[in-house]
C-alpha positions as CSV (number, residue, x, y, z in Angstrom):
1,X,-5.9,-21.1,1.0
2,X,-2.1,-21.2,0.6
3,X,0.6,-21.4,3.2
4,X,3.6,-19.1,2.9
5,X,6.8,-19.6,4.9
6,X,9.1,-16.6,5.3
7,X,12.4,-16.2,7.0
8,X,12.9,-13.2,9.2
9,X,15.6,-12.1,11.7
10,X,14.5,-13.0,15.3
11,X,14.3,-9.4,16.4
12,X,12.0,-8.5,13.5
13,X,9.8,-11.5,14.3
14,X,9.6,-10.4,17.9
15,X,8.6,-6.9,16.9
16,X,5.9,-8.2,14.6
17,X,4.5,-10.4,17.4
18,X,4.4,-7.4,19.7
19,X,2.7,-5.3,17.0
20,X,0.1,-8.0,16.4
21,X,-0.5,-8.3,20.1
22,X,-1.1,-4.6,20.6
23,X,-3.7,-4.8,17.8
24,X,-5.2,-7.9,19.4
25,X,-4.6,-10.1,16.3
26,X,-2.4,-13.0,15.4
27,X,0.8,-12.5,13.4
28,X,-0.9,-14.4,10.6
29,X,-3.7,-11.9,10.5
30,X,-1.2,-9.0,10.7
31,X,0.7,-10.4,7.7
32,X,-2.7,-10.8,5.8
33,X,-3.5,-7.2,6.5
34,X,0.0,-6.0,5.4
35,X,-0.3,-8.0,2.1
36,X,-3.8,-6.6,1.5
37,X,-2.5,-3.1,1.9
38,X,0.5,-3.8,-0.4
39,X,-1.7,-5.3,-3.1
40,X,-4.1,-2.3,-2.9
41,X,-1.2,0.2,-3.2
42,X,0.2,-1.8,-6.2
43,X,-3.2,-1.9,-7.9
44,X,-3.8,1.8,-7.3
45,X,-0.4,2.7,-8.7
46,X,-1.0,0.6,-11.8
47,X,-4.4,2.1,-12.4
48,X,-2.9,5.6,-12.1
49,X,-0.2,4.7,-14.6
50,X,-2.7,3.5,-17.1
51,X,-4.9,6.6,-16.6
52,X,-1.9,8.9,-16.8
53,X,-0.7,7.3,-20.1
54,X,-4.1,8.0,-21.6
55,X,-4.4,11.5,-20.3
56,X,-3.9,14.9,-21.8
57,X,-0.8,16.6,-20.4
58,X,-2.0,20.1,-21.0
59,X,-5.3,19.4,-19.4
60,X,-3.5,17.8,-16.4
61,X,-1.3,20.9,-16.0
62,X,-4.3,23.2,-16.2
63,X,-6.0,21.2,-13.4
64,X,-2.9,21.5,-11.3
65,X,-2.7,25.2,-11.9
66,X,-6.4,25.5,-10.9
67,X,-5.6,23.5,-7.7
68,X,-2.6,25.7,-6.9
69,X,-4.7,28.9,-7.3
70,X,-7.2,27.7,-4.8
71,X,-4.6,27.6,-2.1
């Protein structure tokens, strides 16, 4: 396991401590959760980009039209 040191303004640090406390977790656990979420979002975006680059534009537009028609 690695150790990461970050510098934050005091007010932001206090707010993060309050947030962690309301969730009943440590600031360390809170930052771990935030990093997990950020990595998941990054991976999802990258997978979407790869899939989109391999997709058929006309088929994608047809699917969107079908979706619009259902609303």
